[in-house]
C-alpha positions in Angstrom: -29.9 15.2 46.0 -26.3 14.4 47.0 -26.1 11.7 44.4 -27.3 14.1 41.7 -24.7 16.7 42.8 -21.9 14.2 42.7 -22.9 12.9 39.3 -23.0 16.5 38.0 -19.6 17.1 39.5 -18.2 14.0 37.7 -19.7 15.2 34.4 -18.3 18.7 34.9 -14.8 17.3 35.7 -15.0 15.1 32.6 -16.0 18.0 30.4 -13.2 20.2 31.9 -10.5 17.5 31.2 -11.8 17.0 27.6 -11.8 20.7 27.0 -8.4 21.2 28.5 -6.9 18.4 26.3 -8.8 19.0 23.1 -5.7 19.8 21.1 -4.2 16.4 22.0 -7.5 14.6 21.4 -7.8 16.1 17.9 -4.5 14.5 17.0 -5.9 11.0 17.7 -8.0 8.9 15.4 -11.2 7.2 16.4 -9.6 3.7 16.9 -6.8 5.4 19.0 -9.4 7.2 21.2 -11.3 3.9 21.6 -8.1 2.1 22.6 -7.2 4.9 25.1 -10.7 4.9 26.7 -10.7 1.1 27.0 -7.2 1.1 28.4 -8.1 3.5 31.1 -11.3 1.5 32.0 -9.3 -1.8 32.0 -6.6 -0.3 34.2 -9.1 1.0 36.7 -10.8 -2.4 36.8 -7.4 -4.2 37.3 -6.4 -1.8 40.1 -9.8 -2.3 41.8 -9.4 -6.1 41.7 -5.9 -6.0 43.1 -6.7 -3.6 45.9 -10.0 -5.3 46.8 -8.7 -8.8 46.8 -5.3 -7.8 48.3 -7.1 -6.3 51.2 -9.5 -9.3 51.6 -7.0 -12.1 51.2 -3.7 -10.7 52.5 -4.6 -8.1 55.1 -7.4 -10.1 56.7 -4.8 -12.8 57.6 -2.7 -10.4 59.6 -3.7 -10.3 63.3 -2.3 -6.8 64.0 -4.6 -4.0 62.9 -1.9 -1.4 62.4 0.4 -3.8 60.5 -2.6 -4.6 58.4 -3.1 -0.9 57.5 0.6 -0.6 56.6 0.3 -3.7 54.3 -2.9 -2.3 52.8 -1.2 1.1 52.1 1.7 -0.8 50.5 -0.7 -2.8 48.3 -2.4 0.4 47.2 0.9 2.2 46.4 2.4 -0.7 44.5 -0.9 -1.3 42.5 -1.1 2.4 41.5 2.5 2.5 40.5 2.3 -0.7 38.4 -1.0 0.3 36.8 0.4 3.8 35.9 3.6 2.3 34.5 1.8 -0.3 32.4 -0.9 2.2 31.3 1.9 4.6 30.2 3.5 1.9 28.1 0.2 0.9 26.5 -0.8 4.5 25.7 2.6 5.2 24.1 2.1 2.2 21.9 -1.5 3.0 21.0 -1.1 6.7 20.3 2.4 6.6 18.8 3.9 8.7 21.6 1.2 11.4 21.7 0.0 10.3 25.1 1.0 10.4 27.9 2.8 13.7 27.3 3.5 14.7 30.9 4.4 11.3 32.5 8.2 11.6 32.1 
């Protein structure tokens, strides 16, 4: 039951985001929408890989548990910042400046 509720919540959030940004989405062509969607999926995949393997390879070598948590938090912050920066540049190039409108 919990899995179904979480899935329904994800769908509801997706519908809300699409509805909220429908004026921006109407400005984009189908190839641009496909490029934007694949860019987001690729960025999430890259972030997952960096965070997962950064934790397994780097943090597991550290003997101190607390220092390992600090390094892991640093890896997460750097990964999110870099992925957001690169995704912003890619989206500007794909959509000719329409997206990301609020990442200034």
